[in-house]
LUMLUM-104587 format. One record per atom (N, C-alpha, C): residue in one letter; x, y, z. Coordinates in steps of 0.001 Angstrom, whole numbers, plus 500000, padded with zeros to 6 digits. Example, Ala and Ser with C-alpha at 12.3 -4.5 7.8 and 13.67 -1.06 7.14 Angstrom:
a513190494310507800a512300495500507800a513200496700507800s512850497750507080s513670498940507140s512900500030507870
! end
This chain:
m325681504542899529m325649505982899666m325073506587898375k324215507572898520k323594508249897382k324625509118896669l324457509262895349l325384510046894549l325471511487895042k324329512107895333k324310513501895789k325154513679897047k325003512789898003k325742512866899262k327236512641899019f327553511666898189f328944511372897866f329622512570897213l328946513168896210l329543514298895501l329641515545896380k328710515721897287k328783516857898223k330055516752899059k330393515535899499k331610515319900270k332863515608899444q332728515499898117q333843515763897211q333930517240896821g333007518076897354g333046519510897076g332166519975895931y331271519112895475y330378519471894367y329153520228894864q328658521124894041q327408521845894280q326317521186893438t325100521137893951t323977520534893238t323130521621892594i322858521457891301i321997522374890555i320813521577890025v319625522077890273v318410521410889812v318173521743888342l317911520720887561l317558520876886148l316067520657885975t315502521290884984t314113521051884614t314125520490883199t313556519312883018t313483518729881687t312241519268880991l312467519923879873l311381520511879088l310715519448878230p309481519690877784p308813518735876896p309610518470875614s310452519408875234s311294519256874043s312478518323874296g312716517967875576g313852517121875930g315057517925876389h315051519239876211h316137520088876678h316123520167878206h317285520477878762h317400520652880211h317620522129880496l316728522697881304l316736524112881616l317292524335883013l318065525412883176l318537525790884496l318557527302884604s318531527762885824s318603529187886102s320038529512886464a320521530666885991a321887531089886290a321934532606886338k323005533119886918k323247534559886902k324486534818886063l324337535722885120l325453536130884278l325686537605884537n326879537931884993n327224539310885346n326199539918886303g325712539085887231g324794539535888264g323327539565887881k323006539223886638k321614539251886167k321116537833885921k319919537543886422k319338536210886319k318841535922884901g318991534658884499g318507534241883196g318209532756883147n317522532351882092n317211530940881842n318112530428880735f318729529290880991f319691528730880058f319407527252879823i319670526820878609i319619525401878276i321001524820878540l321044523651879126l322295522921879289l322487522077878040d323566522309877322d323805521609876055d325213521032876050t325314519735876309t326617519077876360t327306519066874997g326555519259873932g327118519271872587g327593520641872134a327270521678872888a327739523028872565a329118523212873178s330090523533872367s331451523648872892s331636524871873777t330871525931873505t331034527195874203t329696527698874729t329730528334875874t328539528965876423t328165530160875551c326865530283875273c326367531314874356c325256532116875011v325126533356874563v324052534229875018v323380534826873791d322061534956873862d321290535545872766d321707536998872585e321901537390871331e322324538758871037e321330539804871536l320084539429871720l319080540369872232l319218540609873733k320074539845874394k320236539936875851k321557540582876277v322294541141875326v323592541746875624v323464542854876676a322527543751876506a322354544855877454a321902544331878818h320967543386878824h320460542836880083h321585542247880929f322489541507880290f323574540845881015f324856541685881088k324796542932880605k325951543847880652k327180543218880004i326990542707878809i328059542018878084i328772542998877161k330094542946877196k330918543722876268k331430542745875224a330854542841874018a331180541882872966a331916542565871818k332760541775871161k333522542270870010k333203541423868796d333122542088867642d332875541397866386d334036540475866044t333723539444865263t334722538493864797t334322537981863426e335266537451862723e335004536862861412e334514535415861540h334636534840862726h334230533459862956h332720533316862797k332298532105862513k330876531776862402k330586530601863324a329336530517863755a328903529382864571a328048528473863711t328110527191864008t327246526230863341t326641525331864401g325535524737864079g324888523823865010g323938522931864247a323350522010864947a322411521088864326a321253521863863708g321062521698862429g319923522309861756g320070523787861468t321271524348861630t321447525767861342t322533525974860307k322449527090859632k323515527515858729k324502528318859557d325566528771858919d326535529601859624d325849530822860229i326167531114861472i325569532232862200i326681533192862605d326462534488862394d327420535500862833d327482535498864356i328686535679864877i328873535679866326i329755536846866751q329714537118868041q330632538040868689q331233537296869880f332427537732870306f333063537149871478f333018538130872633s332946537598873834s332997538408875041s333858537683876065k334735538434876720k335626537860877725k335263538381879105k335783537736880104k335699538196881491k334279538409881994n333440537422881811n332074537446882334n332009536591883589k331140536978884508k330969536219885745k329700535380885627l329846534076885789l328723533148885703l328539532453887046k327299532481887532k326978531800888784k325786530884888543i325987529601888825i324932528600888703i324777527975890079g323645528246890730g323504527831892124g324560528544892940s325330527808893716s326408528427894486s327763528269893797w327796527616892652w329029527466891874w329217528695891000q330464529161890873q330684530314890012q332062530296889378i332159531013888277i333423531246887592i333466532731887267k334597533358887530k334664534814887438k335100535351886082k335782534586885284k336267535104883997k335991534112882873i334724533945882566i334372532996881510i334156533739880184p334813533271879130p334516533828877809p333216533214877292l332528533933876437l331317533386875848l331101533946874453v330166533335873768v329807533739872413v328438534404872461v328298535501871741v327018536179871589v326536535880870180m325295535409870071m324760535048868758m323241535094868757d322662535023867592d321211534998867437d320710533606867812l319889533538868852l319321532256869288l317838532151868933q317403532953867971q315993532950867592q315529531566867124h316395530842866422h316017529516865925h315706528559867082i316386528724868208i316116527894869386i314828528345870058n314689529647870229n313488530164870872n312237529948870026d312387529868868719d311237529540867860d310711528143868172v311614527197868361v311227525829868702v310603525782870088l311212526472871046l310730526447872426l309434527232872619a309128528129871698a307884528913871789a306662528001871764y306789526876871121y305707525889871089y305318525460872508f306291525513873429f306074525120874830f305968526349875744d305830527537875154d305766528796875909d306999529019876769i308164528726876203i309429528873876914i310368529709876064e311120530581876717e312161531355876044e313427531266876881v314569531125876211v315839531052876927v316722532233876551d317614532556877473d318547533659877280d319874533185876714g320143531894876856g321419531391876389g321559529895876571i322776529444876316i323119528027876377i324358527860877252i324280526972878209i325454526596879003i326095525426878274g327337525616877855g328005524621877032g328986523737877788a329664522914877011a330629521967877562a331812522657878227d332081523902877865d333170524629878516d332920524775880016v331677525054880397v331317525167881813v331386523792882474l330881522787881785l330928521434882342l332365520990882579q333245521339881652q334644520965881805q335287521722882965k335080523029883035k335679523831884110k335133523430885477g333866523053885530g333239522679886791g333245521195887067k333986520424886247k334039518969886401k332629518396886498g331773518833885562g330351518543885592g329973517076885529i328981516752886306i328372515420886311i326865515637886225i326235514947885306i324783515066885148i324139513767885607q323159513894886479q322364512746886926q320988512914886288y320828512331885111y319623512545884309y318346512099885017e318370510938885641e317144510410886241e316648511251887411k317547512000888052k317161512872889173k317124514348888775e317385514620887507e317416515998886973e318336516888887800r319590516482887902r320584517234888671r321872517395887883l322476518544888075l323808518833887565l324685519086888781f325862518507888777f326825518713889865f328045519419889301l328454520504889948l329637521251889536l330551521446890742k331858521406890469k332861521541891535k333747522741891232
! end
């Protein structure tokens, strides 16, 4: 039995991933009812949205003293936002917290490939959705 068929019987939804020339995996999602492009990042603990997209996604964010760090970056100022609705394919979560931050360093790298992203889907979504990634078929499964 194929993995896709098996997981469908288990209640999983299939999301198509696009592998970028940079090696990142891109997916389309709706955040608070607005469509956007997101990188799937298993190493990111929290889902993030670019600070330039706050109005587009109707995000209500609050300042914090916390900082974000990542591979190749220094501490980055962040804001927190609660109670956001995220829909990826037919899978959704109604009250997901997220981090708002400057993602220019990511978009600078992706500009080489004429790609811009609105945010990052992190391990928090994968954990809540019991995520399974089938790399060779470019699929994400969420339950």
